[in-house]
VMD Tcl script that builds the backbone (N, CA, C; Angstrom):
set m [mol new atoms 468]
animate dup $m
set s [atomselect $m all]
$s set {name element resname resid chain x y z} {
  {N N MET 1 A -8.548 14.867 -7.297}
  {CA C MET 1 A -8.514 14.250 -5.981}
  {C C MET 1 A -8.148 12.771 -6.145}
  {N N ILE 2 A -7.162 12.330 -5.409}
  {CA C ILE 2 A -6.734 10.936 -5.416}
  {C C ILE 2 A -7.182 10.304 -4.106}
  {N N ARG 3 A -7.635 9.061 -4.180}
  {CA C ARG 3 A -8.118 8.374 -2.989}
  {C C ARG 3 A -7.212 7.187 -2.676}
  {N N VAL 4 A -6.795 7.100 -1.410}
  {CA C VAL 4 A -6.028 5.958 -0.915}
  {C C VAL 4 A -6.881 5.310 0.166}
  {N N GLY 5 A -7.166 4.030 -0.024}
  {CA C GLY 5 A -7.995 3.309 0.928}
  {C C GLY 5 A -7.177 2.370 1.792}
  {N N PHE 6 A -7.743 2.037 2.940}
  {CA C PHE 6 A -7.118 1.123 3.893}
  {C C PHE 6 A -8.171 0.116 4.313}
  {N N SER 7 A -7.770 -1.150 4.365}
  {CA C SER 7 A -8.748 -2.195 4.661}
  {C C SER 7 A -8.157 -3.290 5.530}
  {N N THR 8 A -9.040 -4.207 5.865}
  {CA C THR 8 A -8.683 -5.424 6.570}
  {C C THR 8 A -9.581 -6.525 6.035}
  {N N SER 9 A -9.256 -7.751 6.352}
  {CA C SER 9 A -10.110 -8.867 5.943}
  {C C SER 9 A -9.975 -9.979 6.970}
  {N N SER 10 A -10.703 -11.029 6.753}
  {CA C SER 10 A -10.677 -12.137 7.707}
  {C C SER 10 A -9.649 -13.205 7.353}
  {N N ASN 11 A -8.870 -13.003 6.293}
  {CA C ASN 11 A -7.902 -14.048 5.933}
  {C C ASN 11 A -6.703 -14.045 6.881}
  {N N PRO 12 A -6.003 -15.174 6.993}
  {CA C PRO 12 A -4.894 -15.310 7.945}
  {C C PRO 12 A -3.736 -14.338 7.702}
  {N N VAL 13 A -3.470 -13.985 6.465}
  {CA C VAL 13 A -2.380 -13.046 6.175}
  {C C VAL 13 A -2.739 -11.674 6.736}
  {N N SER 14 A -3.973 -11.253 6.550}
  {CA C SER 14 A -4.424 -9.976 7.096}
  {C C SER 14 A -4.281 -9.970 8.619}
  {N N TRP 15 A -4.714 -11.052 9.243}
  {CA C TRP 15 A -4.603 -11.158 10.697}
  {C C TRP 15 A -3.138 -11.053 11.132}
  {N N ALA 16 A -2.256 -11.768 10.444}
  {CA C ALA 16 A -0.829 -11.766 10.804}
  {C C ALA 16 A -0.226 -10.373 10.646}
  {N N ILE 17 A -0.565 -9.689 9.564}
  {CA C ILE 17 A -0.029 -8.339 9.351}
  {C C ILE 17 A -0.496 -7.412 10.461}
  {N N ARG 18 A -1.778 -7.458 10.787}
  {CA C ARG 18 A -2.286 -6.599 11.865}
  {C C ARG 18 A -1.619 -6.931 13.191}
  {N N ARG 19 A -1.458 -8.200 13.458}
  {CA C ARG 19 A -0.857 -8.643 14.721}
  {C C ARG 19 A 0.610 -8.213 14.813}
  {N N LEU 20 A 1.384 -8.487 13.762}
  {CA C LEU 20 A 2.821 -8.189 13.781}
  {C C LEU 20 A 3.124 -6.693 13.772}
  {N N THR 21 A 2.235 -5.905 13.171}
  {CA C THR 21 A 2.479 -4.468 13.086}
  {C C THR 21 A 1.649 -3.668 14.090}
  {N N SER 22 A 0.916 -4.372 14.966}
  {CA C SER 22 A 0.038 -3.706 15.946}
  {C C SER 22 A -0.859 -2.683 15.254}
  {N N SER 23 A -1.515 -3.123 14.197}
  {CA C SER 23 A -2.267 -2.227 13.326}
  {C C SER 23 A -3.748 -2.541 13.309}
  {N N GLU 24 A -4.504 -1.538 12.923}
  {CA C GLU 24 A -5.927 -1.737 12.690}
  {C C GLU 24 A -6.206 -2.067 11.231}
  {N N VAL 25 A -5.249 -1.794 10.352}
  {CA C VAL 25 A -5.405 -2.082 8.926}
  {C C VAL 25 A -4.277 -2.993 8.463}
  {N N SER 26 A -4.547 -3.747 7.400}
  {CA C SER 26 A -3.530 -4.666 6.890}
  {C C SER 26 A -3.255 -4.479 5.408}
  {N N HIS 27 A -3.975 -3.581 4.759}
  {CA C HIS 27 A -3.853 -3.441 3.317}
  {C C HIS 27 A -4.146 -1.997 2.925}
  {N N CYS 28 A -3.517 -1.544 1.834}
  {CA C CYS 28 A -3.798 -0.216 1.304}
  {C C CYS 28 A -3.815 -0.277 -0.214}
  {N N PHE 29 A -4.472 0.700 -0.828}
  {CA C PHE 29 A -4.737 0.649 -2.259}
  {C C PHE 29 A -5.204 2.018 -2.738}
  {N N PHE 30 A -5.149 2.219 -4.053}
  {CA C PHE 30 A -5.748 3.400 -4.658}
  {C C PHE 30 A -7.179 3.063 -5.052}
  {N N ILE 31 A -8.043 4.065 -5.028}
  {CA C ILE 31 A -9.383 3.945 -5.585}
  {C C ILE 31 A -9.454 4.960 -6.716}
  {N N ALA 32 A -9.823 4.487 -7.903}
  {CA C ALA 32 A -9.867 5.369 -9.067}
  {C C ALA 32 A -11.024 4.988 -9.971}
  {N N ASP 33 A -11.452 5.957 -10.733}
  {CA C ASP 33 A -12.486 5.706 -11.732}
  {C C ASP 33 A -11.763 5.305 -13.022}
  {N N LEU 34 A -11.906 4.057 -13.413}
  {CA C LEU 34 A -11.301 3.561 -14.654}
  {C C LEU 34 A -12.421 3.164 -15.605}
  {N N TRP 35 A -12.485 3.828 -16.711}
  {CA C TRP 35 A -13.483 3.518 -17.732}
  {C C TRP 35 A -14.900 3.581 -17.173}
  {N N GLY 36 A -15.133 4.523 -16.260}
  {CA C GLY 36 A -16.451 4.703 -15.693}
  {C C GLY 36 A -16.810 3.744 -14.571}
  {N N VAL 37 A -15.845 2.972 -14.094}
  {CA C VAL 37 A -16.079 2.006 -13.020}
  {C C VAL 37 A -15.162 2.339 -11.848}
  {N N ALA 38 A -15.717 2.407 -10.641}
  {CA C ALA 38 A -14.893 2.627 -9.442}
  {C C ALA 38 A -14.038 1.383 -9.230}
  {N N CYS 39 A -12.716 1.549 -9.279}
  {CA C CYS 39 A -11.790 0.411 -9.186}
  {C C CYS 39 A -10.776 0.602 -8.079}
  {N N VAL 40 A -10.290 -0.521 -7.586}
  {CA C VAL 40 A -9.193 -0.576 -6.635}
  {C C VAL 40 A -7.945 -0.965 -7.422}
  {N N LEU 41 A -6.874 -0.230 -7.234}
  {CA C LEU 41 A -5.572 -0.585 -7.802}
  {C C LEU 41 A -4.727 -1.005 -6.613}
  {N N GLU 42 A -4.294 -2.262 -6.608}
  {CA C GLU 42 A -3.674 -2.814 -5.407}
  {C C GLU 42 A -2.614 -3.856 -5.742}
  {N N ALA 43 A -1.723 -4.076 -4.782}
  {CA C ALA 43 A -0.748 -5.163 -4.867}
  {C C ALA 43 A -1.340 -6.369 -4.159}
  {N N THR 44 A -1.483 -7.465 -4.900}
  {CA C THR 44 A -1.990 -8.721 -4.351}
  {C C THR 44 A -1.033 -9.832 -4.747}
  {N N GLU 45 A -1.336 -11.051 -4.329}
  {CA C GLU 45 A -0.494 -12.188 -4.714}
  {C C GLU 45 A -0.445 -12.353 -6.228}
  {N N ARG 46 A -1.381 -11.739 -6.966}
  {CA C ARG 46 A -1.380 -11.781 -8.435}
  {C C ARG 46 A -0.547 -10.662 -9.036}
  {N N GLY 47 A 0.009 -9.786 -8.205}
  {CA C GLY 47 A 0.763 -8.630 -8.680}
  {C C GLY 47 A -0.031 -7.362 -8.437}
  {N N PHE 48 A 0.388 -6.282 -9.095}
  {CA C PHE 48 A -0.331 -5.013 -8.960}
  {C C PHE 48 A -1.450 -5.025 -9.989}
  {N N VAL 49 A -2.685 -5.061 -9.508}
  {CA C VAL 49 A -3.844 -5.284 -10.368}
  {C C VAL 49 A -4.946 -4.260 -10.084}
  {N N ALA 50 A -5.889 -4.192 -11.010}
  {CA C ALA 50 A -7.076 -3.362 -10.842}
  {C C ALA 50 A -8.295 -4.266 -10.820}
  {N N SER 51 A -9.249 -3.942 -9.950}
  {CA C SER 51 A -10.509 -4.687 -9.901}
  {C C SER 51 A -11.605 -3.740 -9.423}
  {N N PRO 52 A -12.855 -4.023 -9.777}
  {CA C PRO 52 A -13.944 -3.159 -9.327}
  {C C PRO 52 A -14.056 -3.135 -7.798}
  {N N VAL 53 A -14.373 -1.976 -7.251}
  {CA C VAL 53 A -14.556 -1.839 -5.805}
  {C C VAL 53 A -15.624 -2.819 -5.319}
  {N N SER 54 A -16.641 -3.041 -6.142}
  {CA C SER 54 A -17.718 -3.956 -5.736}
  {C C SER 54 A -17.191 -5.370 -5.499}
  {N N GLU 55 A -16.237 -5.826 -6.297}
  {CA C GLU 55 A -15.629 -7.151 -6.098}
  {C C GLU 55 A -14.690 -7.143 -4.899}
  {N N PHE 56 A -13.882 -6.105 -4.793}
  {CA C PHE 56 A -12.930 -5.960 -3.693}
  {C C PHE 56 A -13.664 -5.997 -2.350}
  {N N SER 57 A -14.790 -5.307 -2.276}
  {CA C SER 57 A -15.548 -5.188 -1.025}
  {C C SER 57 A -16.151 -6.507 -0.552}
  {N N LYS 58 A -16.220 -7.493 -1.408}
  {CA C LYS 58 A -16.752 -8.795 -1.000}
  {C C LYS 58 A -15.797 -9.522 -0.052}
  {N N ALA 59 A -14.492 -9.268 -0.192}
  {CA C ALA 59 A -13.495 -9.964 0.626}
  {C C ALA 59 A -12.771 -9.056 1.617}
  {N N HIS 60 A -12.956 -7.738 1.498}
  {CA C HIS 60 A -12.250 -6.781 2.355}
  {C C HIS 60 A -13.230 -5.817 3.007}
  {N N ARG 61 A -12.891 -5.399 4.205}
  {CA C ARG 61 A -13.661 -4.360 4.884}
  {C C ARG 61 A -12.854 -3.066 4.793}
  {N N ILE 62 A -13.366 -2.113 4.057}
  {CA C ILE 62 A -12.681 -0.828 3.917}
  {C C ILE 62 A -12.858 -0.057 5.223}
  {N N MET 63 A -11.729 0.262 5.853}
  {CA C MET 63 A -11.746 0.920 7.158}
  {C C MET 63 A -11.784 2.441 7.029}
  {N N THR 64 A -11.019 2.973 6.084}
  {CA C THR 64 A -10.989 4.423 5.879}
  {C C THR 64 A -10.455 4.709 4.477}
  {N N VAL 65 A -10.804 5.882 3.987}
  {CA C VAL 65 A -10.314 6.344 2.686}
  {C C VAL 65 A -9.799 7.762 2.877}
  {N N CYS 66 A -8.595 8.004 2.403}
  {CA C CYS 66 A -7.999 9.332 2.466}
  {C C CYS 66 A -8.104 9.990 1.096}
  {N N ASP 67 A -8.634 11.194 1.061}
  {CA C ASP 67 A -8.696 11.973 -0.169}
  {C C ASP 67 A -7.497 12.904 -0.184}
  {N N LEU 68 A -6.618 12.699 -1.159}
  {CA C LEU 68 A -5.392 13.486 -1.243}
  {C C LEU 68 A -5.530 14.576 -2.288}
  {N N GLU 69 A -4.994 15.731 -1.972}
  {CA C GLU 69 A -5.025 16.853 -2.903}
  {C C GLU 69 A -3.917 16.657 -3.941}
  {N N LEU 70 A -4.181 15.796 -4.897}
  {CA C LEU 70 A -3.251 15.529 -5.992}
  {C C LEU 70 A -4.027 15.525 -7.287}
  {N N GLU 71 A -3.361 15.882 -8.364}
  {CA C GLU 71 A -4.013 15.824 -9.668}
  {C C GLU 71 A -4.208 14.372 -10.071}
  {N N ASP 72 A -5.418 14.056 -10.519}
  {CA C ASP 72 A -5.752 12.682 -10.884}
  {C C ASP 72 A -4.888 12.123 -12.003}
  {N N ALA 73 A -4.794 12.835 -13.106}
  {CA C ALA 73 A -4.158 12.281 -14.308}
  {C C ALA 73 A -2.713 11.838 -14.077}
  {N N PRO 74 A -1.834 12.705 -13.574}
  {CA C PRO 74 A -0.444 12.251 -13.393}
  {C C PRO 74 A -0.313 11.130 -12.357}
  {N N THR 75 A -1.099 11.208 -11.287}
  {CA C THR 75 A -0.998 10.202 -10.241}
  {C C THR 75 A -1.492 8.858 -10.739}
  {N N MET 76 A -2.639 8.846 -11.373}
  {CA C MET 76 A -3.172 7.582 -11.875}
  {C C MET 76 A -2.320 7.030 -13.012}
  {N N GLN 77 A -1.687 7.909 -13.787}
  {CA C GLN 77 A -0.772 7.429 -14.828}
  {C C GLN 77 A 0.370 6.647 -14.184}
  {N N GLN 78 A 0.921 7.168 -13.086}
  {CA C GLN 78 A 1.994 6.466 -12.379}
  {C C GLN 78 A 1.500 5.128 -11.832}
  {N N ALA 79 A 0.282 5.114 -11.299}
  {CA C ALA 79 A -0.275 3.875 -10.748}
  {C C ALA 79 A -0.546 2.866 -11.855}
  {N N VAL 80 A -1.103 3.323 -12.959}
  {CA C VAL 80 A -1.409 2.410 -14.068}
  {C C VAL 80 A -0.122 1.848 -14.675}
  {N N GLU 81 A 0.937 2.636 -14.677}
  {CA C GLU 81 A 2.212 2.166 -15.243}
  {C C GLU 81 A 2.797 0.980 -14.472}
  {N N ILE 82 A 2.417 0.802 -13.210}
  {CA C ILE 82 A 2.957 -0.346 -12.464}
  {C C ILE 82 A 1.998 -1.540 -12.458}
  {N N LEU 83 A 0.854 -1.409 -13.143}
  {CA C LEU 83 A -0.047 -2.560 -13.255}
  {C C LEU 83 A 0.716 -3.738 -13.854}
  {N N GLY 84 A 0.493 -4.901 -13.297}
  {CA C GLY 84 A 1.157 -6.108 -13.799}
  {C C GLY 84 A 2.470 -6.430 -13.112}
  {N N ARG 85 A 3.032 -5.470 -12.345}
  {CA C ARG 85 A 4.268 -5.786 -11.616}
  {C C ARG 85 A 3.990 -6.910 -10.638}
  {N N PRO 86 A 4.932 -7.837 -10.468}
  {CA C PRO 86 A 4.707 -8.963 -9.551}
  {C C PRO 86 A 4.696 -8.530 -8.080}
  {N N TYR 87 A 4.068 -9.360 -7.266}
  {CA C TYR 87 A 4.001 -9.126 -5.830}
  {C C TYR 87 A 5.358 -9.410 -5.202}
  {N N ASP 88 A 5.719 -8.636 -4.191}
  {CA C ASP 88 A 7.019 -8.772 -3.534}
  {C C ASP 88 A 6.911 -9.681 -2.307}
  {N N PHE 89 A 6.795 -10.996 -2.567}
  {CA C PHE 89 A 6.704 -11.967 -1.471}
  {C C PHE 89 A 7.952 -11.923 -0.595}
  {N N LEU 90 A 9.145 -11.880 -1.222}
  {CA C LEU 90 A 10.388 -11.831 -0.438}
  {C C LEU 90 A 10.487 -10.543 0.367}
  {N N GLY 91 A 10.063 -9.439 -0.236}
  {CA C GLY 91 A 10.087 -8.163 0.475}
  {C C GLY 91 A 9.181 -8.173 1.685}
  {N N LEU 92 A 8.041 -8.850 1.558}
  {CA C LEU 92 A 7.122 -8.949 2.689}
  {C C LEU 92 A 7.747 -9.776 3.814}
  {N N VAL 93 A 8.439 -10.860 3.446}
  {CA C VAL 93 A 9.149 -11.671 4.446}
  {C C VAL 93 A 10.288 -10.843 5.056}
  {N N GLY 94 A 11.009 -10.098 4.217}
  {CA C GLY 94 A 12.085 -9.233 4.705}
  {C C GLY 94 A 11.583 -8.148 5.643}
  {N N PHE 95 A 10.309 -7.791 5.503}
  {CA C PHE 95 A 9.724 -6.779 6.376}
  {C C PHE 95 A 9.695 -7.259 7.823}
  {N N LEU 96 A 9.706 -8.573 8.024}
  {CA C LEU 96 A 9.779 -9.107 9.395}
  {C C LEU 96 A 11.070 -8.645 10.082}
  {N N TRP 97 A 12.157 -8.546 9.330}
  {CA C TRP 97 A 13.438 -8.054 9.841}
  {C C TRP 97 A 13.296 -6.594 10.276}
  {N N VAL 98 A 12.591 -5.803 9.463}
  {CA C VAL 98 A 12.337 -4.401 9.786}
  {C C VAL 98 A 11.551 -4.314 11.097}
  {N N LEU 99 A 10.521 -5.155 11.224}
  {CA C LEU 99 A 9.695 -5.138 12.436}
  {C C LEU 99 A 10.484 -5.557 13.676}
  {N N LEU 100 A 11.351 -6.556 13.526}
  {CA C LEU 100 A 12.202 -6.970 14.638}
  {C C LEU 100 A 13.108 -5.812 15.055}
  {N N GLY 101 A 13.694 -5.139 14.072}
  {CA C GLY 101 A 14.521 -3.968 14.367}
  {C C GLY 101 A 13.749 -2.898 15.121}
  {N N ARG 102 A 12.513 -2.660 14.715}
  {CA C ARG 102 A 11.695 -1.666 15.420}
  {C C ARG 102 A 11.506 -2.052 16.876}
  {N N LYS 103 A 11.227 -3.335 17.122}
  {CA C LYS 103 A 11.036 -3.811 18.510}
  {C C LYS 103 A 12.296 -3.610 19.342}
  {N N LEU 104 A 13.464 -3.747 18.691}
  {CA C LEU 104 A 14.746 -3.617 19.389}
  {C C LEU 104 A 15.310 -2.198 19.321}
  {N N GLY 105 A 14.553 -1.279 18.731}
  {CA C GLY 105 A 15.011 0.102 18.625}
  {C C GLY 105 A 16.098 0.301 17.585}
  {N N GLN 106 A 16.143 -0.579 16.589}
  {CA C GLN 106 A 17.170 -0.501 15.546}
  {C C GLN 106 A 16.514 -0.190 14.195}
  {N N PRO 107 A 17.073 0.723 13.422}
  {CA C PRO 107 A 16.504 1.062 12.113}
  {C C PRO 107 A 17.002 0.117 11.015}
  {N N TRP 108 A 16.666 -1.141 11.108}
  {CA C TRP 108 A 17.160 -2.123 10.143}
  {C C TRP 108 A 16.417 -2.014 8.823}
  {N N LYS 109 A 17.178 -2.092 7.738}
  {CA C LYS 109 A 16.619 -2.054 6.386}
  {C C LYS 109 A 16.100 -3.438 6.000}
  {N N ASN 110 A 15.156 -3.447 5.093}
  {CA C ASN 110 A 14.613 -4.690 4.556}
  {C C ASN 110 A 15.708 -5.370 3.734}
  {N N PRO 111 A 16.141 -6.571 4.107}
  {CA C PRO 111 A 17.228 -7.238 3.380}
  {C C PRO 111 A 16.786 -7.814 2.031}
  {N N ALA 112 A 15.496 -7.813 1.762}
  {CA C ALA 112 A 14.990 -8.392 0.509}
  {C C ALA 112 A 14.405 -7.301 -0.382}
  {N N ARG 113 A 15.088 -6.170 -0.447}
  {CA C ARG 113 A 14.608 -5.034 -1.235}
  {C C ARG 113 A 14.531 -5.399 -2.715}
  {N N SER 114 A 13.511 -4.874 -3.380}
  {CA C SER 114 A 13.339 -5.122 -4.816}
  {C C SER 114 A 12.697 -3.911 -5.462}
  {N N GLU 115 A 13.264 -3.451 -6.547}
  {CA C GLU 115 A 12.677 -2.336 -7.298}
  {C C GLU 115 A 11.598 -2.821 -8.257}
  {N N ASP 116 A 11.635 -4.105 -8.612}
  {CA C ASP 116 A 10.726 -4.643 -9.627}
  {C C ASP 116 A 9.444 -5.217 -9.053}
  {N N ARG 117 A 9.456 -5.617 -7.792}
  {CA C ARG 117 A 8.303 -6.251 -7.167}
  {C C ARG 117 A 7.752 -5.331 -6.087}
  {N N LEU 118 A 6.445 -5.445 -5.804}
  {CA C LEU 118 A 5.799 -4.514 -4.886}
  {C C LEU 118 A 4.849 -5.215 -3.929}
  {N N PHE 119 A 4.837 -4.781 -2.670}
  {CA C PHE 119 A 3.727 -5.118 -1.775}
  {C C PHE 119 A 2.896 -3.844 -1.623}
  {N N CYS 120 A 1.743 -3.924 -0.980}
  {CA C CYS 120 A 0.746 -2.853 -1.080}
  {C C CYS 120 A 1.249 -1.472 -0.665}
  {N N SER 121 A 1.758 -1.336 0.541}
  {CA C SER 121 A 2.172 -0.013 1.006}
  {C C SER 121 A 3.369 0.504 0.210}
  {N N GLU 122 A 4.223 -0.402 -0.209}
  {CA C GLU 122 A 5.367 -0.021 -1.041}
  {C C GLU 122 A 4.890 0.593 -2.357}
  {N N ALA 123 A 3.889 -0.005 -2.975}
  {CA C ALA 123 A 3.359 0.507 -4.242}
  {C C ALA 123 A 2.792 1.911 -4.074}
  {N N ILE 124 A 2.021 2.115 -3.018}
  {CA C ILE 124 A 1.409 3.429 -2.793}
  {C C ILE 124 A 2.489 4.481 -2.561}
  {N N VAL 125 A 3.478 4.168 -1.722}
  {CA C VAL 125 A 4.552 5.127 -1.428}
  {C C VAL 125 A 5.341 5.446 -2.693}
  {N N ARG 126 A 5.661 4.449 -3.499}
  {CA C ARG 126 A 6.434 4.707 -4.729}
  {C C ARG 126 A 5.682 5.649 -5.674}
  {N N VAL 127 A 4.374 5.460 -5.800}
  {CA C VAL 127 A 3.584 6.357 -6.649}
  {C C VAL 127 A 3.555 7.756 -6.041}
  {N N LEU 128 A 3.321 7.862 -4.737}
  {CA C LEU 128 A 3.295 9.172 -4.085}
  {C C LEU 128 A 4.637 9.890 -4.239}
  {N N GLN 129 A 5.729 9.142 -4.180}
  {CA C GLN 129 A 7.042 9.761 -4.381}
  {C C GLN 129 A 7.206 10.266 -5.812}
  {N N LYS 130 A 6.739 9.497 -6.783}
  {CA C LYS 130 A 6.884 9.911 -8.191}
  {C C LYS 130 A 6.088 11.171 -8.502}
  {N N VAL 131 A 4.959 11.360 -7.838}
  {CA C VAL 131 A 4.156 12.563 -8.081}
  {C C VAL 131 A 4.476 13.668 -7.077}
  {N N LYS 132 A 5.519 13.436 -6.281}
  {CA C LYS 132 A 6.035 14.426 -5.341}
  {C C LYS 132 A 5.002 14.879 -4.294}
  {N N TYR 133 A 4.296 13.887 -3.719}
  {CA C TYR 133 A 3.374 14.195 -2.630}
  {C C TYR 133 A 4.196 14.708 -1.448}
  {N N PRO 134 A 3.774 15.808 -0.806}
  {CA C PRO 134 A 4.553 16.395 0.292}
  {C C PRO 134 A 4.904 15.379 1.385}
  {N N GLY 135 A 6.191 15.263 1.665}
  {CA C GLY 135 A 6.684 14.385 2.716}
  {C C GLY 135 A 6.955 12.957 2.277}
  {N N ALA 136 A 6.435 12.540 1.130}
  {CA C ALA 136 A 6.609 11.148 0.683}
  {C C ALA 136 A 8.065 10.797 0.422}
  {N N SER 137 A 8.871 11.787 0.050}
  {CA C SER 137 A 10.289 11.507 -0.219}
  {C C SER 137 A 11.028 11.061 1.042}
  {N N LEU 138 A 10.472 11.340 2.215}
  {CA C LEU 138 A 11.108 10.947 3.476}
  {C C LEU 138 A 10.803 9.501 3.858}
  {N N LEU 139 A 9.852 8.875 3.164}
  {CA C LEU 139 A 9.457 7.499 3.467}
  {C C LEU 139 A 10.309 6.505 2.696}
  {N N ASP 140 A 10.666 5.410 3.331}
  {CA C ASP 140 A 11.341 4.306 2.649}
  {C C ASP 140 A 10.251 3.317 2.267}
  {N N PRO 141 A 9.959 3.170 0.969}
  {CA C PRO 141 A 8.850 2.315 0.536}
  {C C PRO 141 A 8.918 0.887 1.070}
  {N N GLU 142 A 10.113 0.385 1.295}
  {CA C GLU 142 A 10.282 -1.001 1.729}
  {C C GLU 142 A 10.188 -1.157 3.249}
  {N N GLN 143 A 9.958 -0.053 3.950}
  {CA C GLN 143 A 9.903 -0.098 5.407}
  {C C GLN 143 A 8.565 0.405 5.954}
  {N N VAL 144 A 7.620 0.700 5.071}
  {CA C VAL 144 A 6.355 1.299 5.473}
  {C C VAL 144 A 5.247 0.248 5.449}
  {N N SER 145 A 4.589 0.070 6.588}
  {CA C SER 145 A 3.436 -0.825 6.668}
  {C C SER 145 A 2.184 -0.041 6.271}
  {N N PRO 146 A 1.076 -0.728 6.010}
  {CA C PRO 146 A -0.166 0.013 5.759}
  {C C PRO 146 A -0.520 0.969 6.905}
  {N N GLN 147 A -0.308 0.541 8.148}
  {CA C GLN 147 A -0.604 1.417 9.294}
  {C C GLN 147 A 0.330 2.627 9.309}
  {N N ASP 148 A 1.621 2.425 8.972}
  {CA C ASP 148 A 2.554 3.554 8.889}
  {C C ASP 148 A 2.061 4.570 7.863}
  {N N LEU 149 A 1.614 4.065 6.710}
  {CA C LEU 149 A 1.122 4.941 5.654}
  {C C LEU 149 A -0.141 5.663 6.097}
  {N N LEU 150 A -1.044 4.967 6.767}
  {CA C LEU 150 A -2.255 5.609 7.279}
  {C C LEU 150 A -1.878 6.717 8.271}
  {N N SER 151 A -0.929 6.455 9.150}
  {CA C SER 151 A -0.487 7.479 10.107}
  {C C SER 151 A 0.121 8.678 9.378}
  {N N PHE 152 A 0.906 8.410 8.340}
  {CA C PHE 152 A 1.515 9.490 7.534}
  {C C PHE 152 A 0.431 10.351 6.886}
  {N N LEU 153 A -0.617 9.708 6.403}
  {CA C LEU 153 A -1.686 10.433 5.702}
  {C C LEU 153 A -2.817 10.871 6.641}
  {N N GLN 154 A -2.658 10.696 7.923}
  {CA C GLN 154 A -3.742 10.871 8.892}
  {C C GLN 154 A -4.485 12.181 8.736}
  {N N GLY 155 A -3.857 13.222 8.337}
  {CA C GLY 155 A -4.545 14.504 8.189}
  {C C GLY 155 A -5.394 14.582 6.931}
  {N N CYS 156 A -5.523 13.483 6.202}
  {CA C CYS 156 A -6.233 13.532 4.908}
  {C C CYS 156 A -7.734 13.730 5.058}
}
mol reanalyze $m
mol bondsrecalc $m
mol representation Tube
mol addrep $m
């Protein structure tokens, strides 16, 4: 069983993401048992990192957790392989273009696409695509907000 969590926090970036995407959540992440410790694997300004859930919970309010019917080992291997990848600051800014397109009814692509850098929902979608989660191949990792991902996984 793989767990994908969704959260929010009181920081200004979280507020802006929720506001711009009309969302209840602003962040998404994996929850996994690493070395006997419940950890969050997430994309942050420090890159794609792992930290104990107990530390994560001090700054974030976990809104919901989806339990996915996926094998732990292959999925977590894919997630661990992207640890250390840098955060996609430009991609996040480029996501504003995607949001503007949505408001205007246009399917505009993120102009700051990057295969090497990741923001939170992009990281989760890329891992789900690598492990062939049903329907994940239809998602564009650079165009999915945390709320979009939560809606996609809503039946979890």
